N, C-alpha and C positions, 0 to 999 in steps of 0.2 A: 631272026627276022622279026618276030613279034616284039622282042625287046627294043629293036631299032625303031619300030613303029610307035611303041609306047613312049620312048625317049623323045622322038620327034613331036609327038602330040603334046608331051609335057612342055617341051621347049616353046612350042607355038602358044600354048596356054599361058606360059610365063611371060612371053613376049607381049601377048595381047593384054594381059593384066598390067604389065609394067607400063605400057602405052596408055591404058585406061587410067592408071593411077597417076601418071604424070599430068595427063590432061585434067583430071579432077583436081589435082593440087594447084595447077595453074589457074583454073577457073575459080577455085576457092580464094586464091590470093587476090584476084581481080575483084571478086565480090566483097571481100573484107577491106581491102586497102586501095582499090581502084588502081592497082599496079599491074601492068602487062608484063608477064614473064612467059617466054616460050616454054612449052611443055618439056622439051628436051634439055632445058637449062635449069629446071627446078631442082633444088637440092634440099635434103633433110637437115644438112648442116650449112646454112647459108653463110656467105662471106659478109663482112661488115658493110660492104658497098652494095649488096644486092637489094637493099630496101625493104626486106621483110625478114621476119623471124618466126619461129614456131613456138606456140604455147601448147603444152600437153599436160594431162593429168599425171600424177605420180605413178599410177598403175600402168600407164602406157609410155613411160619415159624411155623405155628401151627402143621405141620406134625411131627416136631422134639419133640413135647410135648406128642405125642401119645405113646401107648404101643402096640407093635406088637402082644403080646400074647392075649390081651383082646380087640383088635381093632374091629371095625365094617366093614362091607362089603365096605362101602363108603370110609373108610380109605385106604384099600388095593387097591381099584380101583384108588384112587387119587395118591397113591404112584407109582403104575405101570404107570400111565399116565405122572407123572411129573419126573420120574427117568430119568436123563440125561438132559432134557431141563431146569429144574429148581431145581433139587435135584441131588447132586452128592457126591461121596466119595472123600475126600481130606486128605492130611497128617495132623495129629493133630497139628504139629508145625506151619502150615499155619494159623490156627485159633487162637491158643494160648488160652488166657483167654477172648477173645472178642466174642466168639460164643454166649453166653447168652445175650450179649448187642447189637449185630448187626444182630440178626436173622440168625446166622450161616454163615455170610459173613465176611471174614477177613478185618481188617482195615489197617494192615501193608502190604504193597504191594512190598517192596523191595525184589527182588529175588523170589517172589512168582510165581508159575506156571511153574517153570523150571522142565522139565521131565514129565509134565502132558500130558495126551493124547490130541490129537487135538479135537477141539470142546468143550473144557471145558468152560462153561459159567462163572465159578468162576475165571478162569485165565483171561478171557476176561474182566470181571468186574474189576478185580484188575489192569489190564493194562489200562483200561479206567480211573480208579481212579488215577493211577500213572501219566497218561497224564494230567488229570485234575489238579493234584497237581503241575506238572511242569508249567502248564498254570497259575495257581494261583500265583506261585512264580514269573513268568515272569510279570504277571499283577502287582504284588506288587512292583517289581523292576521298572516297567514303571510308576506306580503311584508315587513312590519316586522320580524318575527323573523328572516327570511332576511337582511335588510340588517344586522341586529345581529350575526348569526353571521358574515357576510362581513367586517364591520368588525373583529370579534374575531379572525377568522382572519388578516386582514391584519396586525393588531397582533402576533399570535403569530409570523407569518412574519418581521416586522421584528425582533422580539426574538430569534428563532432565528438570523437572519442576524448580529445583533450578537454573540450568544454564539459562533457559529462563528468570527467575526473575533477575538473575545477568546481563544478556544482556540488559534487560529493564533499569536497573539502570545505566549501562554503557552508554546506548544510551542517557538517560536523561542527564547524566554528560557531554557526548560529545556534546550535543546540547547547553548546557550552556557554555562550553568552546568555541565552535564555535561562539556563540553570543559575548562572551567577546573578542575573537580574532578580529571579525569584528569591534567591538567598538574601540579596540586598534588601528587597522589599520586606521580607520577613524580619530582617535585622532592624530595619527602620521602624516597622510596626512594633517590635519588642521594645525598642528604645523609646518610642512615643508612649507606650503603655507604662513603662518605668517612670518616665518623666511625669506622666499624669498622676501616678501614684505618689511620687515625691511631692508634687504640687498640692495634692490633697492633704498629705500629712503635714505639710508646712502650714496650710490654712488652719488645720485643727490645732496645731501648737500655738499659732498666733491668737486664736480665739480663746484658748485656755489662759494665756498670759493676760489677755484683756480682762477676762472675768476675775482673775486673781487680783489685778490692780484695782478694779472697781470695788471688790470686797474689802481690800485694805483701806481704801479711802473712806468707805462707809464706817468701818470700825474706828478709825481715827476720829471721825466727826462725832460719833457717839461718846467716846471717851472725853473729848473736849467739852461736850455739853454737860456731862456729869460733873466735871471739875468746876465749871462756872456756877453750877447750881449749888 
């Protein structure tokens, strides 16, 4: 008898919670989508033509696999607790065919959340995803630019190394030319000195020849004078 009483009490509690859960879900659908759905017709796996779908966080994705008609007390309590914070009604087009793959969260975020009630965690998640997508695009652009700069920097380093090598070669060639120029200047200076010496010796020889000629002329003149006398 006590077991029968407890079972009856449990069934009544389950029936009461199921009714309360359906009414809460129906009211939530209206609040979010302005769509009137009778509590007894609310489903956790809506059909394509029902006009609504459910968005749920990954941690509570199991809720969408349950059946309201045969659920347990814990299920109804969990739905009532999570309805709004992590379970909410959305337009079916928002989820498309991604619901079964993403735990009831949309993957496409363009234009999602427009007209949604304030406080929609799904809209907020989608906005965060969109922001994250923009950040990823910007990061990819930055990475591409960085790669370009790194390649350019590498090219410049290679060119700078080649220029340094060329400068070393030119420096060596310039040193050789400088050495040759010094030697050429020294050679020219020696040649000029030798030429000067030769010119000096030539002048001295010419002067001695002139003196000898003048002495001969004077001697001849004296001899001639003596003869005439």
